[in-house]
C-alpha positions as CSV (number, residue, x, y, z in Angstrom):
1,M,6.3,-13.1,51.4
2,T,4.3,-15.5,49.2
3,L,5.4,-19.1,49.0
4,H,6.3,-18.8,45.3
5,I,8.8,-15.9,45.8
6,Y,10.5,-17.4,48.9
7,P,12.7,-19.9,47.0
8,L,13.8,-17.3,44.5
9,V,14.7,-14.7,47.1
10,Y,16.2,-16.9,49.8
11,I,17.7,-19.8,47.9
12,T,18.2,-19.1,44.2
13,T,19.4,-15.5,44.4
14,P,22.0,-16.1,47.1
15,L,23.4,-19.1,45.2
16,M,23.6,-17.1,42.0
17,M,25.2,-14.0,43.6
18,P,28.8,-15.0,43.0
19,S,28.1,-15.5,39.3
20,I,26.1,-12.3,39.1
21,L,28.8,-10.3,40.8
22,S,31.6,-11.9,38.7
23,G,29.7,-10.9,35.6
24,A,29.2,-7.4,36.8
25,V,32.9,-7.0,37.7
26,L,33.9,-8.3,34.2
27,V,31.5,-5.8,32.5
28,F,32.7,-3.0,34.8
29,I,36.4,-3.6,34.0
30,A,35.7,-4.0,30.3
31,S,33.8,-0.8,30.2
32,I,36.4,1.3,32.0
33,A,39.1,-0.2,29.8
34,N,37.1,0.5,26.6
35,F,38.9,2.8,24.2
36,G,37.4,2.5,20.8
37,I,33.8,3.7,21.3
38,P,34.7,6.7,23.6
39,A,37.4,7.7,21.1
40,I,35.1,7.6,18.0
41,L,32.2,9.4,19.7
42,G,34.1,11.6,22.2
43,F,37.0,13.1,20.2
44,P,34.8,15.1,17.8
45,A,32.9,16.5,20.7
46,N,36.0,17.1,22.9
47,Y,34.7,14.5,25.4
48,Y,37.4,12.5,27.1
49,V,37.3,9.4,29.4
50,L,40.3,8.0,31.2
51,T,41.5,5.7,28.5
52,T,41.3,8.4,25.8
53,K,43.3,10.8,28.1
54,I,45.9,8.1,28.5
55,W,46.1,7.7,24.7
56,E,46.2,11.4,24.2
57,A,49.0,11.8,26.7
58,V,51.1,9.1,24.9
59,V,50.4,9.8,21.3
60,L,49.3,13.4,20.8
61,S,51.2,15.3,23.5
62,S,54.5,16.9,22.9
63,Q,55.1,17.9,26.5
64,P,58.1,16.5,28.2
65,N,56.1,15.0,31.1
66,S,53.4,13.3,28.9
67,L,54.6,9.7,29.6
68,S,54.6,10.4,33.3
69,L,51.0,11.7,33.0
70,A,50.0,8.6,31.0
71,A,51.6,6.3,33.6
72,A,49.8,8.1,36.4
73,L,46.5,7.8,34.7
74,S,47.1,4.1,33.9
75,V,47.8,3.5,37.6
76,L,44.5,5.3,38.4
77,L,42.7,3.0,35.9
78,G,44.2,0.0,37.5
79,L,43.2,1.2,41.0
80,V,39.6,1.7,39.8
81,A,39.5,-1.8,38.4
82,G,41.1,-3.3,41.5
83,A,38.6,-1.5,43.7
84,G,35.8,-3.3,41.8
85,L,37.5,-6.7,42.5
86,I,38.0,-5.8,46.1
87,L,34.4,-4.8,46.6
88,Q,33.2,-8.1,45.1
89,H,35.6,-10.0,47.4
90,L,34.4,-8.1,50.5
91,Y,30.7,-8.8,49.6
92,L,31.3,-12.6,48.9
93,R,33.7,-13.5,51.7
94,R,31.1,-13.3,54.4
95,R,29.0,-16.0,52.8
96,E,29.3,-19.7,52.3
97,Y,28.1,-21.2,49.1
98,T,27.5,-25.0,49.3
99,V,25.0,-26.9,47.3
100,I,23.9,-30.2,48.8
101,S,22.2,-32.6,46.4
102,V,20.2,-35.6,47.5
103,K,20.4,-37.4,44.1
104,S,23.4,-39.6,43.5
105,M,24.9,-39.7,40.0
106,H,25.2,-43.2,38.6
107,P,26.7,-43.5,35.2
108,N,24.6,-45.0,32.5
109,I,26.2,-47.9,30.8
110,V,25.7,-47.8,27.1
111,L,26.3,-51.1,25.2
112,L,28.0,-50.2,21.9
113,G,27.5,-53.6,20.4
114,R,28.9,-53.9,16.8
115,H,29.9,-50.2,16.8
116,K,32.5,-50.7,19.5
117,G,35.2,-51.4,16.9
118,W,35.2,-47.9,15.3
119,I,34.0,-45.7,18.3
120,V,36.6,-46.8,20.9
121,P,39.6,-45.7,18.7
122,L,38.0,-42.3,18.3
123,R,38.3,-41.5,22.0
124,H,42.1,-41.5,21.9
């Protein structure tokens, strides 16, 4: 591996992995919970996803067990979302993410001078 790619592959990418996976899980959960777009595009073509089936079971169905079906599908939706969170946790728990910096942070003192009278009351 060339020297230019080494820091990206072995340092930067592992440190970014928690953020990348968290973003992926958020997108995954938002996409499986999305109702509007699948409803607008899917209903005319008789194409259903889990959220539209839940809505159909609650609103459109006149069968006596429709609420039970909607509850069962909702539990399934929750289990799928939970599985994504568990997979993220299983992947990240084996690793340790610690960043050690050699630079110390010293605050910069800014002299306010004649502006101190009107800036200091603004911070409260």
